[in-house]
C-alpha positions, -999 to +999 in steps of 0.1 A: -251-690-667-249-721-688-242-730-725-274-745-730-299-730-705-331-748-692-344-715-677-346-680-693-355-652-670-367-622-690-370-587-676-384-558-696-368-524-689-368-490-699-344-465-680-343-488-648-306-481-638-322-475-602-340-505-597-327-531-619-297-538-596-323-549-570-344-573-594-309-590-607-297-593-570-329-611-560-328-633-592-292-642-581-302-653-545-333-671-560-311-691-582-286-697-555-313-712-534-327-732-562-295-749-571-287-755-533-321-774-531-322-790-566-306-825-574-306-818-610-285-790-628-306-763-641-285-738-664-300-704-665-298-672-685-310-637-677-322-616-705-329-578-703-352-567-731-342-529-732-368-505-744-351-475-757-333-468-724-313-436-723-295-444-691-271-472-678-298-501-680-281-518-707-246-513-690-259-526-658-274-557-672-242-566-690-220-561-659-243-585-639-239-611-667-273-607-684-278-608-722-293-575-736-316-574-765-333-543-781-372-536-779-379-504-803-416-500-796-431-485-764-456-514-756-449-539-728-462-569-747-437-561-776-408-558-749-417-592-734-421-609-766-385-594-780-371-611-746-386-644-751-377-647-787-342-644-777-347-670-749-331-705-754-345-721-723-374-743-724-390-726-692-396-689-691-399-665-660-410-628-668-402-604-640-403-565-640-371-546-635-388-529-605-397-561-588-379-586-568-384-622-563-389-644-532-359-665-527-379-696-533-399-686-561-373-700-591-372-734-573-410-734-570-414-726-607-388-751-617-406-779-597-441-770-612-429-766-647-414-802-648-446-815-640-472-827-668-500-810-651-489-775-650-487-751-679-476-719-661-485-693-634-478-662-614-478-652-578-493-627-553-480-592-551-466-572-522-455-534-523-419-522-512-437-495-491-468-496-466-496-474-478-526-487-458-555-477-484-536-491-513-525-522-493-563-528-490-566-526-528-538-548-534-552-574-511-585-574-529-565-575-565-547-607-551-578-624-541-593-615-576-563-626-595-559-659-574-597-666-577-596-660-615-561-677-618-548-647-638-513-635-637-497-602-623-476-589-652-445-583-630-440-622-625-453-648-647-439-682-658-446-708-685-428-731-709-415-714-741-432-740-764-465-731-748-459-693-751-450-698-789-483-718-793-506-690-779-488-663-802-468-647-774-481-615-758-506-597-775-490-566-789-525-550-797-530-544-759-518-511-744-517-529-711-534-560-696-514-583-718-511-606-689-548-612-686-548-621-723-518-643-717-534-660-688-567-668-706-549-680-737-527-702-716-553-717-694-575-724-726-545-745-739-540-762-706-577-773-703-573-792-737-545-811-721-555-811-683-532-788-671-534-761-644-525-725-641-508-721-606-506-692-585-477-694-559-493-681-527-463-692-508-437-669-529-451-635-535-429-609-550-424-572-542-429-542-566-421-506-565-446-480-553-431-454-577-464-448-594-476-433-561-449-407-566-456-401-601-497-401-600-506-396-565-528-415-542-560-407-562-545-414-594-532-450-582-563-458-565-586-448-597-562-471-619-565-499-596-601-499-592-601-500-632-581-531-632-604-547-606-634-538-630-613-551-660-603-582-644-637-591-632-651-583-669-621-604-683-611-578-705-577-561-714-570-530-692-582-499-710-577-462-708-546-460-688-517-456-715-503-425-696-503-444-663-482-472-677-463-452-703-458-416-687-443-389-713-406-386-705 
């Protein structure tokens, strides 16, 4: 943690006391790797954007040295925006509370955002459990996201100035705000000859808890819908209860 951070890592979270420690630990490891391999000092801060949690999410975040900000609307774009508004760093990384980073990811992000030809990016997704048919769909999604240069919402990065310039994440979207973010950022990048990069060498891992909540058929239906919406380059539709289950 530095008094004037260069990097802000934003974690949107709602009732994540079980999985947030893993995300925070992966950030700690990735920051240690970066500082061990970087000649320049990169002060960093971690911000947990707490979306009406009723468990120990905020307590766990503060105990780990993170700042906690409140986000009072059940909309992931809103939660990400509240975290970004509180960020003091010039560089932003967004990572979901149920996901963990590759140990080299922060080092790669910092090195890329220091370059004048990169505006932002994402990374491929891996799962924390092996489910063969879902893994096949994930491979397809990774290929499509890489081909379209679009971000997985569980891991994204950009400059704060650029996020502000595109108006932040679209709070009118129930889901798929990462697709809107990607297209807006790429449009801004094209104007300045900058690229949106996918870190194929640094995948992130995300939880398969949706499998427990919705079953294999429910997850496959939604993933196929996401593939359809990605190919149509439109925000993801009709999956509100999948992303925001009734509690």
